C-alpha positions as CSV (number, residue, x, y, z in Angstrom):
1,X,-57.6,-89.1,118.8
2,X,-60.7,-90.9,120.1
3,X,-62.4,-89.7,123.3
4,X,-62.9,-92.3,126.1
5,X,-66.5,-91.6,127.1
6,X,-67.2,-94.5,129.4
7,X,-65.2,-97.5,130.7
8,X,-66.4,-101.0,131.4
9,X,-63.9,-103.0,133.5
10,X,-64.1,-106.5,135.2
11,X,-64.3,-104.7,138.5
12,X,-67.2,-103.7,140.8
13,X,-68.4,-100.3,139.7
14,X,-68.5,-98.0,142.8
15,X,-69.8,-94.8,141.2
16,X,-70.1,-93.2,137.8
17,X,-69.9,-89.5,138.1
18,X,-70.1,-86.7,135.5
19,X,-66.5,-87.3,134.6
20,X,-65.0,-90.2,136.6
21,X,-65.8,-93.9,136.6
22,X,-64.9,-95.2,140.1
23,X,-64.3,-98.9,140.8
24,X,-64.2,-100.7,144.1
25,X,-61.0,-102.7,144.6
26,X,-61.3,-103.7,148.2
27,X,-59.7,-101.2,150.6
28,X,-59.0,-98.9,147.7
29,X,-60.7,-97.3,144.7
30,X,-59.6,-97.2,141.0
31,X,-60.6,-93.7,139.8
32,X,-60.7,-93.4,136.0
33,X,-60.9,-89.9,134.6
34,X,-62.8,-90.2,131.3
35,X,-63.0,-87.6,128.5
36,X,-66.6,-86.7,129.4
37,X,-67.2,-83.0,130.0
38,X,-70.0,-81.2,131.8
39,X,-71.3,-77.7,131.7
40,X,-74.2,-76.1,133.5
41,X,-74.7,-79.3,135.4
42,X,-75.2,-81.4,132.2
43,X,-72.8,-84.0,130.7
44,X,-72.4,-83.3,127.0
45,X,-72.6,-86.1,124.4
46,X,-69.3,-85.1,122.9
47,X,-66.1,-86.1,124.7
48,X,-62.8,-84.1,124.7
49,X,-59.9,-86.3,123.7
50,X,-57.0,-86.5,126.3
51,X,-59.0,-84.5,128.8
52,X,-59.1,-87.4,131.3
53,X,-55.4,-87.9,131.2
54,X,-54.8,-84.2,131.8
55,X,-57.2,-84.2,134.8
56,X,-55.7,-87.3,136.3
57,X,-52.1,-86.2,135.9
58,X,-52.7,-82.6,137.1
59,X,-54.6,-84.0,140.2
60,X,-51.7,-86.4,141.0
61,X,-49.2,-83.5,140.5
62,X,-51.1,-81.3,143.0
63,X,-51.7,-84.1,145.5
64,X,-48.0,-84.7,145.6
65,X,-47.1,-81.0,145.8
66,X,-49.5,-80.3,148.7
67,X,-49.1,-83.5,150.7
68,X,-47.1,-81.7,153.3
69,X,-50.0,-79.2,153.9
70,X,-52.6,-81.9,154.1
71,X,-52.7,-85.7,153.4
72,X,-54.7,-86.9,150.4
73,X,-56.2,-90.1,149.2
74,X,-53.6,-90.8,146.4
75,X,-51.9,-94.2,146.5
76,X,-50.6,-94.4,142.9
77,X,-51.2,-92.8,139.6
78,X,-51.1,-95.4,136.8
79,X,-48.6,-93.8,134.4
80,X,-47.4,-96.6,132.2
81,X,-48.2,-100.1,131.1
82,X,-45.9,-101.7,133.7
83,X,-47.8,-100.0,136.5
84,X,-51.1,-101.1,134.9
85,X,-49.9,-104.7,134.7
86,X,-48.7,-104.6,138.3
87,X,-52.1,-103.3,139.5
88,X,-54.0,-106.0,137.5
89,X,-51.7,-108.7,138.9
90,X,-52.2,-107.4,142.5
91,X,-56.0,-107.8,141.9
92,X,-55.5,-111.3,140.6
93,X,-57.1,-110.5,137.2
94,X,-56.7,-113.2,134.5
95,X,-57.0,-110.7,131.6
96,X,-55.0,-107.5,131.2
97,X,-56.8,-104.2,131.9
98,X,-57.2,-101.9,128.8
99,X,-54.4,-99.6,127.8
100,X,-56.7,-96.6,127.8
101,X,-56.4,-96.6,131.6
102,X,-52.7,-95.5,131.4
103,X,-52.4,-91.9,132.4
104,X,-56.0,-91.4,133.2
105,X,-56.4,-93.6,136.3
106,X,-55.3,-93.5,139.9
107,X,-55.5,-95.8,142.9
108,X,-56.9,-94.0,146.0
109,X,-57.7,-94.9,149.6
110,X,-61.3,-95.0,150.4
111,X,-62.5,-92.0,152.4
112,X,-65.7,-90.9,154.0
113,X,-66.7,-87.9,151.8
114,X,-67.8,-84.7,153.4
115,X,-70.8,-83.4,151.4
116,X,-69.5,-79.9,150.7
117,X,-67.8,-78.2,147.8
118,X,-65.1,-76.0,149.3
119,X,-64.9,-73.1,146.9
120,X,-62.3,-70.4,147.3
121,X,-62.2,-67.2,145.2
122,X,-59.3,-64.9,144.8
123,X,-60.8,-62.8,142.0
124,X,-64.2,-61.4,141.2
125,X,-65.4,-63.4,138.2
126,X,-68.1,-65.8,136.9
127,X,-71.1,-66.2,139.1
128,X,-69.5,-64.1,141.9
129,X,-69.2,-61.1,139.5
130,X,-72.9,-61.6,138.5
131,X,-74.0,-61.6,142.1
132,X,-71.8,-58.6,143.0
133,X,-73.2,-56.6,140.2
134,X,-76.8,-57.4,141.3
135,X,-76.5,-57.1,145.0
136,X,-72.9,-56.0,146.0
137,X,-72.3,-59.4,147.7
138,X,-70.5,-62.6,146.9
139,X,-72.1,-65.7,148.3
140,X,-74.2,-63.3,150.4
141,X,-71.1,-61.8,152.0
142,X,-71.1,-58.0,151.7
143,X,-68.2,-56.7,149.6
144,X,-66.6,-53.3,149.2
145,X,-68.2,-50.9,146.7
146,X,-66.6,-50.2,143.3
147,X,-64.9,-53.5,142.6
148,X,-64.5,-54.3,138.9
149,X,-64.9,-57.5,137.0
150,X,-61.8,-59.9,137.4
151,X,-60.4,-57.7,140.1
152,X,-58.3,-59.3,142.8
153,X,-60.3,-59.5,146.0
154,X,-59.0,-57.9,149.2
155,X,-58.5,-61.4,150.5
156,X,-59.6,-64.8,149.2
157,X,-63.2,-65.7,150.0
158,X,-64.3,-69.1,151.3
159,X,-67.7,-69.7,149.6
160,X,-68.7,-73.3,150.2
161,X,-71.6,-74.9,148.4
162,X,-73.7,-77.9,148.8
163,X,-72.8,-81.1,146.9
164,X,-75.9,-83.1,145.9
165,X,-76.9,-85.5,143.2
166,X,-80.5,-84.3,143.5
167,X,-80.2,-80.5,143.1
168,X,-77.9,-77.9,141.6
169,X,-75.1,-76.9,144.0
170,X,-76.0,-73.7,145.9
171,X,-74.3,-71.6,148.6
172,X,-74.1,-73.5,151.9
173,X,-76.3,-72.1,154.6
174,X,-76.1,-72.3,158.4
175,X,-79.1,-74.6,158.3
176,X,-77.2,-76.9,155.9
177,X,-74.2,-76.9,158.2
178,X,-76.5,-77.8,161.1
179,X,-78.3,-80.5,159.1
180,X,-74.9,-82.0,158.0
181,X,-73.6,-81.8,161.6
182,X,-70.6,-79.8,160.4
183,X,-70.4,-77.0,163.0
184,X,-67.0,-78.1,164.2
185,X,-65.8,-79.3,160.8
186,X,-66.4,-76.1,158.7
187,X,-63.6,-74.0,160.3
188,X,-61.2,-76.9,159.7
189,X,-62.3,-77.2,156.0
190,X,-61.8,-73.4,155.6
191,X,-58.3,-73.5,157.0
192,X,-57.3,-76.4,154.8
193,X,-58.9,-74.8,151.7
194,X,-57.1,-71.5,152.2
195,X,-53.8,-73.2,152.9
196,X,-53.8,-75.3,149.8
197,X,-55.2,-72.4,147.6
198,X,-52.6,-69.9,148.8
199,X,-49.8,-72.4,148.2
200,X,-51.0,-73.2,144.7
201,X,-51.5,-69.5,143.9
202,X,-47.9,-68.7,144.8
203,X,-46.6,-71.7,142.8
204,X,-48.8,-70.9,139.7
205,X,-47.8,-67.2,139.8
206,X,-44.1,-68.3,139.5
207,X,-45.2,-70.0,136.3
208,X,-47.1,-66.9,135.0
209,X,-50.5,-68.3,135.9
210,X,-53.3,-66.8,138.0
211,X,-55.7,-69.2,139.8
212,X,-58.8,-67.0,140.0
213,X,-60.8,-69.6,141.9
214,X,-61.0,-73.3,142.6
215,X,-62.8,-75.9,144.6
216,X,-61.7,-78.8,146.7
217,X,-63.4,-81.8,148.3
218,X,-62.4,-83.5,151.5
219,X,-63.1,-86.6,153.4
220,X,-62.0,-88.6,156.5
221,X,-59.7,-91.6,156.6
222,X,-59.2,-93.1,160.1
223,X,-60.3,-89.8,161.7
224,X,-57.9,-87.7,159.6
225,X,-59.0,-85.0,157.2
226,X,-57.7,-85.7,153.7
227,X,-58.0,-84.0,150.3
228,X,-59.9,-86.2,147.8
229,X,-61.4,-86.4,144.3
230,X,-59.4,-83.9,142.2
231,X,-57.2,-80.9,142.8
232,X,-56.6,-77.7,140.8
233,X,-57.6,-79.0,137.4
234,X,-59.2,-77.1,134.5
235,X,-62.5,-78.8,135.5
236,X,-62.4,-77.4,139.0
237,X,-60.5,-74.1,138.6
238,X,-60.3,-70.9,136.6
239,X,-56.8,-70.3,135.2
240,X,-55.7,-67.0,133.6
241,X,-52.3,-65.9,132.3
242,X,-50.6,-63.1,134.2
243,X,-49.3,-61.5,131.0
244,X,-52.9,-61.1,129.5
245,X,-54.6,-60.1,132.8
246,X,-56.5,-56.8,132.6
247,X,-59.0,-55.7,135.3
248,X,-62.4,-54.7,134.2
249,X,-63.4,-57.4,131.7
250,X,-63.6,-61.1,131.3
251,X,-60.2,-62.9,131.0
252,X,-59.1,-65.5,128.5
253,X,-59.5,-68.7,130.6
254,X,-57.7,-72.0,130.3
255,X,-60.5,-74.3,131.3
256,X,-63.8,-75.4,129.8
257,X,-64.9,-71.9,129.0
258,X,-65.0,-72.5,125.2
259,X,-67.7,-75.2,126.0
260,X,-69.7,-72.8,128.2
261,X,-69.4,-70.0,125.7
262,X,-70.5,-72.3,122.8
263,X,-73.5,-73.7,124.7
264,X,-74.6,-70.2,125.8
265,X,-74.6,-69.0,122.2
266,X,-75.9,-72.2,120.6
267,X,-79.6,-71.6,121.2
268,X,-79.7,-74.5,123.6
269,X,-82.7,-74.1,126.0
270,X,-80.9,-75.3,129.1
271,X,-82.7,-78.7,129.2
272,X,-81.8,-82.2,128.2
273,X,-80.8,-83.2,125.6
274,X,-77.6,-81.2,125.3
275,X,-76.4,-80.7,121.6
276,X,-73.1,-82.3,120.5
277,X,-70.2,-79.9,120.3
278,X,-68.8,-79.0,116.8
279,X,-65.3,-80.3,116.2
280,X,-63.6,-76.9,116.5
281,X,-65.0,-76.4,120.0
282,X,-63.8,-79.9,121.0
283,X,-60.3,-79.1,119.5
284,X,-60.1,-75.8,121.2
285,X,-61.0,-77.3,124.6
286,X,-58.4,-80.1,124.2
287,X,-55.8,-77.5,123.3
288,X,-56.6,-75.3,126.4
289,X,-56.4,-78.3,128.8
290,X,-53.1,-79.4,127.3
291,X,-51.7,-75.9,127.5
292,X,-52.4,-75.3,131.1
293,X,-51.1,-78.7,132.0
294,X,-47.8,-78.0,130.2
295,X,-47.5,-74.6,131.9
296,X,-48.1,-75.8,135.4
297,X,-47.2,-79.5,135.8
298,X,-44.6,-80.4,133.2
């Protein structure tokens, strides 16, 4: 399988992010999930075949599952060639759009994005564990003494971060909230984040999966808060299997952890350029993405 690293369509490019190519189609956007993969805020030169389709389909799955909790920006997920042809005809395109868009693209309403990453943590892992070991806090919030790695937290923590193209994401401060004029919005974001996370946690647990943490993005459409971008994918979440869960150590994770682990042990200096992944790491990552999709969304 070949990876789709970048798309070039006869449409106005709205934005090219770390993973998604977004096109402006009037009142809507065409969001294409490529097979690009990022780690430590860098996009790797190697793509992961089928990753984009899994991200797109998982997001569409969760958008539909949680729409009663909060509206989202999804209009349609392009799941077959007929849908792709209908979309192209609606735009009045003379030539057909490429088949690589099938499964990896969705039509979404335009929203005014809120510049915050709404992170929620149910378990003590990753950067939260590193901070807790060093200072006894998570996102500067004091935590009970004696917690162990991967332990379930007394209650899920809302730990929002900045979202910026100019700097690494960092914990959101009160000054950030003031600068962004989000004093009244942050409680609404926290309520929405917790509601969606708690619903997803219960659903995933019924499938034998733990969602250790995840992040959401939100925006406004006609004055209404909506869920946007992606939802509960291996790019934005930490998934563990309940049967393998053991407190006190790192957990086997069904996300891009093989990429992070390989980079950390590769001798890479943390600066551009990023080395290409060996085939076995690419294959292992594709397998993990496919596995969690099958467990949760099929």
